C-alpha positions as CSV (number, residue, x, y, z in Angstrom):
1,M,-74.8,2.9,105.6
2,G,-74.2,6.1,104.9
3,G,-75.8,7.1,101.6
4,P,-77.1,10.3,100.8
5,S,-80.1,10.8,102.5
6,A,-81.4,13.2,105.4
7,E,-80.2,10.5,107.6
8,R,-76.7,10.2,106.7
9,E,-74.8,10.8,109.9
10,V,-78.1,8.4,111.7
11,S,-76.8,5.7,109.3
12,L,-72.9,5.8,109.6
13,S,-73.6,5.7,113.3
14,S,-75.9,2.6,113.0
15,G,-73.3,0.9,110.3
16,R,-70.6,1.2,112.6
17,E,-72.7,-0.3,115.6
18,C,-73.9,-3.0,113.7
19,A,-70.1,-3.6,111.5
20,T,-68.8,-3.8,115.1
21,A,-71.6,-6.4,116.6
22,L,-71.4,-8.4,113.2
23,R,-67.5,-9.1,114.1
24,A,-67.9,-9.6,117.6
25,A,-70.4,-12.4,116.6
26,G,-67.7,-14.0,114.0
27,F,-68.7,-12.6,110.7
28,D,-66.1,-10.8,108.7
29,V,-67.5,-7.4,107.7
30,T,-66.5,-5.0,105.0
31,E,-68.2,-1.1,105.5
32,I,-69.8,0.2,102.5
33,D,-70.8,4.1,102.3
34,A,-73.3,4.1,99.8
35,G,-72.6,6.3,96.7
36,P,-73.1,6.5,93.1
37,D,-70.6,3.9,92.7
38,L,-72.8,1.1,94.8
39,A,-73.6,-1.5,92.4
40,E,-69.7,-1.5,91.1
41,R,-68.4,-2.0,95.2
42,L,-71.1,-4.8,95.4
43,R,-70.3,-6.7,92.5
44,A,-66.1,-6.1,93.2
45,D,-66.6,-7.4,96.9
46,R,-69.5,-10.2,96.0
47,P,-70.9,-10.0,99.7
48,D,-72.4,-13.4,100.8
49,V,-75.2,-11.1,102.6
50,V,-75.6,-7.3,102.4
51,F,-76.8,-5.6,106.2
52,N,-78.8,-3.0,105.4
53,A,-78.1,0.1,107.7
54,L,-78.8,2.5,105.4
55,H,-81.8,5.1,106.8
56,G,-83.6,7.6,104.7
57,R,-84.2,7.8,101.0
58,W,-82.7,5.9,98.6
59,G,-81.4,3.2,101.6
60,E,-85.3,2.3,103.1
61,D,-87.5,3.3,100.3
62,G,-86.9,0.2,97.9
63,C,-84.2,1.8,95.9
64,V,-81.0,-0.5,97.4
65,Q,-83.0,-3.3,97.8
66,G,-83.7,-3.1,93.8
67,I,-80.4,-3.1,93.6
68,L,-79.6,-6.3,95.3
69,E,-82.7,-8.3,93.8
70,W,-80.7,-7.2,90.6
71,L,-77.6,-8.5,91.6
72,R,-79.1,-11.3,93.6
73,I,-77.1,-10.6,96.9
74,P,-79.5,-11.5,99.5
75,Y,-80.4,-8.6,102.0
76,T,-81.4,-7.9,105.5
77,H,-84.5,-6.2,106.3
78,S,-87.9,-5.7,104.6
79,G,-87.9,-6.0,100.6
80,V,-88.6,-3.5,97.4
81,L,-92.6,-3.2,97.7
82,A,-92.6,-3.3,101.1
83,S,-90.1,-0.6,102.1
84,A,-91.2,1.4,99.0
85,L,-94.9,1.5,100.9
86,A,-94.1,2.3,104.4
87,M,-91.6,4.7,103.3
88,D,-95.0,6.5,101.6
89,K,-96.6,7.9,104.7
90,Q,-100.0,8.6,102.8
91,K,-100.0,5.4,101.2
92,S,-99.0,3.0,104.3
93,K,-102.2,4.8,106.2
94,E,-104.7,3.6,103.5
95,V,-102.7,0.5,104.4
96,Y,-103.4,0.3,108.0
97,R,-107.2,1.9,107.5
98,A,-107.6,-1.0,105.6
99,A,-106.3,-3.7,108.3
100,G,-109.0,-1.6,111.0
101,L,-105.8,0.1,112.6
102,P,-106.3,3.6,114.3
103,V,-104.6,6.4,111.9
104,V,-105.7,10.4,112.3
105,D,-106.8,12.3,108.9
106,S,-104.1,13.3,106.5
107,I,-103.6,15.0,103.2
108,L,-100.7,15.6,100.6
109,S,-100.5,19.4,99.9
110,T,-97.8,21.5,98.1
111,R,-95.6,23.9,100.1
112,D,-97.1,27.1,98.2
113,Q,-100.7,25.9,100.0
114,I,-99.1,25.3,103.2
115,E,-97.7,28.6,103.4
116,A,-100.3,30.4,101.7
117,A,-103.3,29.6,104.8
118,H,-104.2,26.6,107.0
119,V,-105.0,23.3,104.8
120,M,-106.8,22.0,107.9
121,A,-107.9,23.5,111.5
122,P,-104.9,23.8,113.8
123,P,-103.4,21.7,115.4
124,Y,-101.8,20.1,112.5
125,V,-98.1,18.6,111.8
126,V,-96.5,18.9,108.3
127,K,-93.8,16.7,107.2
128,P,-92.0,15.1,104.3
129,N,-94.3,12.2,102.8
130,A,-91.2,10.1,102.6
131,E,-88.4,10.9,105.2
132,G,-88.1,9.8,108.8
133,S,-86.1,10.9,112.1
134,S,-88.1,13.4,112.3
135,V,-86.7,15.8,109.4
136,G,-88.4,18.5,108.3
137,V,-91.5,18.3,110.4
138,Y,-93.3,21.4,111.9
139,I,-96.4,21.3,114.3
140,V,-98.4,24.2,114.2
141,R,-100.5,24.5,117.1
142,E,-104.1,25.4,117.7
143,A,-103.1,29.0,118.6
144,A,-101.1,29.6,115.8
145,N,-102.1,33.2,113.9
146,G,-101.0,31.7,110.4
147,P,-99.2,29.0,108.4
148,P,-95.6,28.0,109.2
149,T,-93.2,29.3,107.0
150,L,-91.4,26.2,105.7
151,A,-87.6,25.5,105.0
152,P,-87.1,25.9,101.0
153,D,-85.4,22.4,100.8
154,L,-88.3,20.2,101.7
155,P,-89.8,18.5,98.8
156,A,-92.6,20.3,96.6
157,S,-95.2,17.9,98.4
158,L,-95.7,17.1,102.2
159,M,-98.3,15.5,104.5
160,V,-100.4,17.2,106.7
161,E,-102.3,15.5,109.4
162,T,-104.4,16.2,112.6
163,Y,-102.0,16.5,115.4
164,A,-102.1,14.2,117.6
165,P,-101.7,14.6,121.7
166,G,-100.2,12.7,124.3
167,R,-97.2,10.1,125.0
168,E,-95.1,8.7,122.9
169,L,-95.0,4.8,122.7
170,T,-93.3,2.6,120.1
171,A,-93.0,-1.1,119.6
172,S,-90.6,-3.1,117.8
173,V,-91.0,-6.3,116.1
174,M,-88.7,-8.7,115.2
175,G,-89.8,-11.6,112.6
176,D,-93.3,-12.6,113.5
177,R,-93.3,-11.4,117.5
178,T,-93.4,-7.7,118.9
179,L,-90.9,-7.5,121.3
180,T,-92.2,-4.8,123.8
181,V,-93.5,-1.6,124.0
182,T,-91.4,1.9,125.1
183,D,-92.5,5.1,126.5
184,I,-90.2,8.0,125.3
185,I,-90.1,10.7,127.4
186,T,-88.7,14.2,126.4
187,D,-88.9,18.0,127.9
188,G,-90.3,19.1,124.2
189,W,-91.6,16.8,121.4
190,Y,-89.6,13.8,120.3
191,D,-87.5,15.8,117.7
192,Y,-84.1,14.8,115.6
193,Y,-82.5,15.9,119.1
194,A,-84.3,13.7,121.2
195,K,-83.8,10.9,119.0
196,Y,-80.4,10.8,118.8
197,A,-78.2,13.0,121.0
198,D,-77.1,11.7,124.8
199,G,-79.8,12.7,127.2
200,G,-82.6,13.9,124.4
201,S,-84.7,11.5,125.8
202,R,-85.5,9.2,128.4
203,H,-86.8,5.3,127.7
204,V,-89.0,3.6,130.4
205,V,-88.8,-0.1,128.9
206,P,-91.2,-1.8,129.5
207,A,-93.9,1.4,129.5
208,D,-95.9,1.7,132.1
209,V,-99.0,2.0,130.9
210,P,-102.4,0.4,131.3
211,T,-102.4,-3.6,130.1
212,E,-105.4,-2.5,127.9
213,I,-102.9,0.0,126.0
214,F,-99.3,-1.7,126.2
215,D,-101.1,-5.3,124.6
216,A,-103.0,-3.0,122.1
217,C,-99.6,-1.3,120.6
218,M,-98.0,-5.0,121.1
219,D,-101.3,-6.1,118.6
220,Y,-101.1,-3.0,116.1
221,A,-97.5,-3.3,115.7
222,L,-97.4,-6.8,114.3
223,R,-100.5,-6.0,112.5
224,A,-98.9,-2.9,110.8
225,H,-95.6,-5.2,110.2
226,Q,-97.7,-7.8,108.2
227,A,-100.4,-5.7,106.7
228,L,-97.6,-3.9,104.8
229,G,-95.7,-6.8,104.2
230,L,-92.6,-6.4,106.2
231,R,-89.5,-8.4,107.2
232,G,-86.9,-8.3,109.8
233,L,-86.9,-5.8,112.3
234,S,-89.3,-3.1,112.4
235,R,-90.5,-0.5,114.8
236,T,-94.1,1.1,115.2
237,D,-94.5,4.3,116.4
238,F,-97.8,5.5,118.5
239,R,-99.7,8.9,120.3
240,W,-101.7,7.8,123.5
241,D,-103.6,10.5,124.8
242,D,-104.1,9.1,128.2
243,T,-107.5,10.8,129.0
244,L,-109.0,9.0,126.5
245,G,-108.4,5.6,127.3
246,L,-108.0,3.2,123.8
247,D,-109.6,5.8,121.6
248,G,-106.7,7.7,122.6
249,L,-104.0,5.4,120.9
250,I,-102.9,6.6,117.0
251,L,-100.9,4.7,115.3
252,L,-97.9,7.2,113.2
253,E,-95.8,5.0,111.1
254,T,-93.7,2.2,110.7
255,N,-90.2,2.1,110.1
256,T,-88.5,-0.7,108.2
257,Q,-85.0,0.5,109.0
258,P,-84.6,1.3,112.8
259,G,-81.8,3.0,114.0
260,M,-79.2,1.0,115.7
261,T,-77.3,3.5,117.1
262,P,-76.3,3.9,121.0
263,T,-79.6,5.6,121.8
264,S,-81.9,3.5,119.6
265,L,-85.0,2.2,120.7
266,A,-85.4,-1.1,118.5
267,P,-82.0,-2.6,120.3
268,E,-83.0,-1.9,123.6
269,Q,-86.1,-3.3,123.4
270,A,-84.6,-6.6,122.0
271,A,-82.1,-6.9,125.4
272,H,-85.4,-6.2,127.3
273,C,-86.2,-9.7,126.1
274,G,-82.9,-10.7,126.6
275,I,-81.1,-10.9,122.8
276,D,-78.1,-9.0,123.1
277,F,-76.9,-6.6,120.3
278,P,-74.5,-8.9,118.5
279,T,-77.2,-11.8,118.7
280,L,-80.0,-9.5,117.3
281,C,-77.4,-8.2,114.3
282,A,-76.7,-12.3,113.7
283,W,-80.3,-12.9,113.5
284,L,-80.7,-10.2,111.1
285,V,-78.0,-11.6,109.1
286,E,-79.2,-15.0,108.8
287,D,-82.9,-14.0,108.2
288,A,-81.4,-12.3,104.7
289,S,-82.5,-13.2,101.3
290,C,-83.7,-12.1,98.3
291,D,-87.1,-12.0,96.8
292,R,-88.0,-10.4,100.2
């Protein structure tokens, strides 16, 4: 839990919740705030299983998975290659396209190019190619007079993609089945605050959308999970323009380490399916392995 990424605080919250749930399920749990001494801590503790509650870079992009493979300690969620692939938004889009899944056009560009002039016609979105939790996301509206001014701590290479209007939908996959679809309702867009603050968003579970859209989200989420080679639990996010029917449904990205906080979506979807939080966490532990 924890770690050095931009999603550290979310990971600490996820880790605390998971540790409490795993103790309730009968496991002996040691909480490790992942730092430069992580490998030494793991060698000293020699856990039977590592529950990966890290989010963002290093914890979700294949790095910590590589350490665990080297130490031959079974771990939860996805393996090295699948984690690295899903974390790279541009490469994962190529996988989605090959699997016949709907995505918007996007390019990789440098911060200097993005700030100098529009690199595509507005409206568009600028975001880090390898971060989550809506960290560092800029929406450039159609009426924008010029390109955005970006924060200096953003990476040099960024994704710029066509803005997909509409409702925010998401579906979680647990093993080989999709749980359900949630409609996320916010006053603005689904940013970091809306994701994690009390009252930041309202979740309608199951989503009140046409059967065709609900079924497509369920199908696309499972196909994305399988196409990326994911394991354990994942969550795939969509935008749906309800004026266009099925043609308005766009797959945004897949999260290999869904949040496990009190406001998180995947545990809420599991609960809707009759899987309480300790049972969900215990299933992830029992599913753990090396060579994922």
